[in-house]
N, C-alpha and C positions, 0 to 999 in steps of 0.2 A: 941225569937222564929222566926223561918223563916217564911216568907210570902208565899202566893202561887206562885208568881212570882220567888221567890229565889228556891223553890222546882222545879218549871218547868226549870229554868235555869239549876241547878244542874242535872236533868234529861236528858236534851239536851246534857250537857257537858260530861255525862257520857255514853252516846249512844255508843261511839266507843268502850268503854271497857266492854260494857254489854255483848256482844257475849262471850268474853273470860271468864267472870263470870260464864255465863250460862253454857259454856262448862263444867266448873270446879264443879259447884254447882247443876245444873238442865240440865243435857246432853239431856233429852227427850225434854225440851222446846227448847233448843239450835237448836235442829234438826228441830222442827216446824217452828222456825223463820227462819231457812235456806230455809226451802222448800217454805214457803209463800213469803219470798223475791224472791227467783226464779221464782215463779208464776207472780209475779207483776214486774220483770225484775229490780228489786232493789237489792242492796247490803243488807246484814243483818243490817248494820248500818243505811243505809237509809231506811229500813223497819221500825226499832225502831224510827227513827226521824219522819217518817210518822204517826207512831201510836201515838207518843206524839201530833202532830199536830192534828191529827183527833179526839183524846180524847179531847183535849182542846176545839175544836169547836163543836164536835158533840154529846158528851156524855151526858146522861140524868142527871137529878138532884140525881136521886138514884145512878148513877154511882159514880158521884162526893162525895156523902154522904159516899158510902162505901169506897172510896179511902182515904177519910179524916179520917174516923175511923181507918184504917189499919194503918194511918201513927202517930197516937197518942203515941203509946208506941215504935215506930221504932227508932233503933238506925242508920240505915241508909236511911233516908226518900227520897233520891234521888233514890236508888235501889228499895224501895217500889214501888214509883210512875212509874218507869220503868216498873216493873214486872207487876202492874196492868193495865197499859196502852197497854202493848203488849198483855197480856192476853185479854183484852177487844178487840183489832183489831182482834186477831186470831180467836174470835168468834162472830165477827160483821157480821152477816148473814144479819141483816134486811136492811143495806144500801149498796145495790148492787154496787153502784159506788165506794165506799171506802173501801170494803172488798176484801180481797185477794181471796174470793170465787168466785168474779166476774170473775176472768181470767179462771177459772176452769170450768166455765159453757158453 
């Protein structure tokens, strides 16, 4: 079984290909990532990497528990991690300094 470190490394390693995967399987989310990245002056890959870093440092125990539950039966835990962490960052209104919403205010 993979460790959490293995999953985070896989997620970071997959960040560059994540946007292409999103365009293919979840085009609406791909557009959200591109818009959020533009608001924070990051590339989409940079935004995804920031989402991983922010989730690792700032996510609550509940967020982590939800992520771990979703990984249990996943065939691709790296993509599940990426998807969850990007979703978390896209909706992170509470932390003004780390949310892309800060740039929009």
